[in-house]
N, C-alpha and C positions, 0 to 999 in steps of 0.2 A: 261542328261538334263541339260537345264541352271538353273540360280535361282529358287528360289520358287517353283522348281519337276516342271515346263515346260519343255515340249518335245523338241528336235530338230523340224526342219521340217521335217515333212514327218517320221521321223526317221531317217537323215540322220547323219552320223555323225559329232559331233561337233569339229570344229577348233576353239583352245583356244587362239593360237596366232599366226603370219602370217606364223611361218614353214612349220603350218598344211595345211595350205594351196597349197601348193606345189605336184602338180599331178591333182588336182583339175581342170573340167569345167566349175562349174559355184558356186557360192557360195549367200548364203542367209546373209542379214543382217538386223535386228530391227530396227528403228526408234522409240523409243517409247515415244512419247511425245503429251503432249494435244495442244488445241489453245484456243486462248481469245475469247470469245461469241460472236455472232455478233448482231448486233438490229435482235430481235424477238426471241433469240433462248438462251436455258436452260444455263447457265455458268457451270452449274456439268456435262451436256451432255458433253459439249465440252472437258470439265479435260478429260473426259473418252478415245478420241481416244488416247493415250499414251499407254492403254491398248490394242489395236489391233494388235501388232504384239505378242504379248502371244496367244491372243484368237485364231486367224489365226493360230499358229503353235497348237496347240490343236486340232482343229479343223482337221486339215490336214491329222490327223493320220488314217481321213475314208478314204484316198486314195491313189492310186496307179499310175505309169506311160504309163500304156497301155492305148491308143487309137485305140477302135478298127474300128472307119471309115478310119482311115489310116494305120492297123495293124504296129501300132511301137510303141513301149516298149522304152518310151526315156533312161531308167537308162541301158538301155543296150548299148548306144552310148557315154553318159555322166555321169559323177560321179560331183554328188553335194555336198556339207558341208554347215553346217550352223553356221557363222563365229559369232551367238551370236546378241549382241546390241552394237548399241553407247550408251556411256555415254554420257547422255543429264543432264544439271544444267538450269533450265529455269531462274535461277538468275544470269549467264553468258552465255550470246548468244555468245560473241565472242568464247568464248573457246570450247561452245558448237558446234559450226559450226565449228571449226578446229576438233573438234573429229571426226568429220561426213567425211571430208575430209581427214583426215590421215587414216580411216577405209576406206574409197573408193578405196584409193593410195594403202593401202598393197593388198587388191583384185586385182586392176589391174597390179600391177607391178610384181604378182606372174602368169599373162597370164589368170586369171580367168574372165570370165563374169559375170554381178553383179546383182542380183534382191534384193531391198529395200522393205521392208514392215513399213509403217509409219501411222501415224503420220503424223503431220501436216507440214506447210511451217512457214516459208524458212527451217527450218531444212530437209525436209523429200524431198523438191526441190533445193533450190538455193545450200544447203550444198551439196549434189549428185552432180550438175554438177559442182561445183566448184572443187569438190575430182578430176574428170573426165579432165576437162579443165587445172591443175594444172601439169599432169602426161605428158603432152606433146605437143611443140607449134604447131602439128598440128590444123588443124580447126576440130570443134567438130559440129557433126550435132544434132538438136533437132523437137524429136518429141512430141506434147505436146497434149493429148484428157484429153478435158477441158471442161466445159460449160461457162466458163469466160476465157476470155483473160487477163492477168496477165503482162500486159506490161503499166501499168500506172506509170507516172516518183513520182507521188506522191498521196495518198488515200483521200488528202486533198484538192487538188487546189492547193497548193505551190511548184513551181519547186524546192525550194532553199532548202524541203526537202524532203532529197532524202533516206527514208526510205526504208529499207527490210523488207518484209513480204507480207501478201496476198494483191495480186492485182499490187505488184509490183517487184516482186524478179526477172519477165523476164529484165524487166528495168535493172535491178541491174546485171544482170547475163552479159546482153551485154554491158552493161559498164565498168564491173570491168576486164572481161576476153575478149582481143579482137580476141583470138581464137573462139570464139562462133561468127558466122557471122550472123547476122538476117536472110540473104538470104540464110539459110540451116534451117530456121525454119518452122515448119509446124505444123501447129492449125486444130484441129478435134474438133468439135462437140460444137462453141460455139453456143450460145440462150439464145433467153429472157432476160427479162427487168432489168436484173440486172448486164448486161455489160452496157458500156457508148460508144459512137458514139467515144472518143478517141482513144478505144481499134483497132477499125478496122484502123480507121486512121492512127494510128502509124504501126500497122503491114504494111499497103501499102506504108507508106512513108519509111520504111526500106528494103522494098521488101522480107517484110515475107508472107509465103502462106497461109491463113486460109479457112478454109473450114467449112461451118454451119452445126450444124445437119440437118435441111432441105434439104442440098445438098447431104449429106448421105443418106436418103431416097430417092432421086430425081434420084441420079444416081447408088447406091449401093454402100456397103461397098469398095467390089471389087476394083471398077474403079474407086473410090476415093483414093484407097492405090496405084495401077496401076501410075497414077496420080500425086498424093501428095508426097509419099516416097523420088522419086528418090530426089527432091529437099534437103531433108536432108542427103542422102549417099554422094550426086556428090562430089566428093572431100574431104570428108570427113575422116580424119583418125579416130575417134570413132566417134559412134550415141547413142544418148539415147535419152529413151521414157520417159514421165512424165505419170504418169496413176494419175489422178485427178479419182475419183470413185463420185464424181456430174456431170461429163459426162455423167453415166448410168440413162437412163429415172427413172421417181420416182416410179413407177411401178414395177420396177427390184426389189427394195430392200424395199418392203412395211415398212411402219414406219419411215423410214430413207430417207433425203434428200430434196431439196426444190426446185427441177427443173423439171417442166413436160415435153413432147415431146422431151424427148432425145434417146442416143443409147441404142439398144437392148444389152442383153448379147452376146449373137453370133454375133454384129459387133463388139465392143470391143474383143472379143477371135481371131475373123479375124483377126484384126489392128495387133495384137499382134504377131500371127502367121506370117504373108506378113510382118511384123518389121525383124522378126528373120530370115527369110529363106533370107533378104537381105544382115545378118551379123550384127545387131543387138548387142553393145558393153552390155546397162545396160537399165535396167527397174524396174521404181521406182513408187511404190503405195504410194497416198496419200489421207488422209480420209478415210480409211478403219472404216466402222462402228463397233464400238466396240461389243462383246458380241451379234453378229450376225451369227448366222449358214450359212444364207444366202450370206452374204458378203464374210463370208469365203472358203465354195465352189466356190464362183464366182473366188476369189483369186488364190485359186489353178488349179481350170482351165485356168484361165489366162495365172498362169505360167507352167502348161504340155503342152499345147498348144504353147505357146513361143519358149518352149524348142525342141518340136515337127519342129519347124519350123526353126531355129538352124539345124537341123539334114538334113532336106531337103536341105540349102540350101547348105550346105556340105561347109562351109568358115568356117577357122580359127578366134579365136578371133582375134581382132585389139587391139594389145595391142605397 
């Protein structure tokens, strides 16, 4: 049990300190932080995102590790532990980001693959990839499933204002970590009128690879993965999948989300499996709908199918 009687993810052993990560293949890490409200949204709703890791853990007890269509029980092949939550203090963002990067480092140093449950940006996005990038000098490939391209220099149009947050964290990621090369960046699922032309122009100028939700529907997710994922894995020592839940169509999780015409649950699960099969190091969820059994169910499915991809790929963690 974690604090307040919260169970570990799927009842897995709890690693209370870094030494207990030894021998594990996969570690779960919670990023319990809410978000600032955006225009048109209830601030109280956004603050609830900090509850998402605990909600997912509670609901995860309904699931096991067997996938009948692949006839694989993932926990016969991979040992998982729950490494608890990162200590987040919204009043001290720098210390909180350092806490995230440190816990990420603990996991990777012990040869584990990492799955994080969040939570909002930048803690559940920039903070994670910063921890991955700090571990070694080799390149880090990035796969981002998101309705929006978060690569702006500034949310408010001033290039002198280098803030870190929603919409800008990818720009800071490239700026602060030379081993994260935009040419090894893959963006999948962009759509709709909350994006700006500058986002697409930035991806093109920096040599990143972006695929709209419309391209996924036209070509199929399998074809998109075949074309896109090698850009993230080619020459990379480690790879990270950033999964913003708003990449999903608004109808997948009724009552949550702002973006129609998005990806289906099947498409996101398939992208996770294909990334795992190629040897993904780390997967991070952002903006998991709190108090949502449907959201928790989908997160659990994605995690189990990602693990099945790791097994199918028969690759050792890249450490």
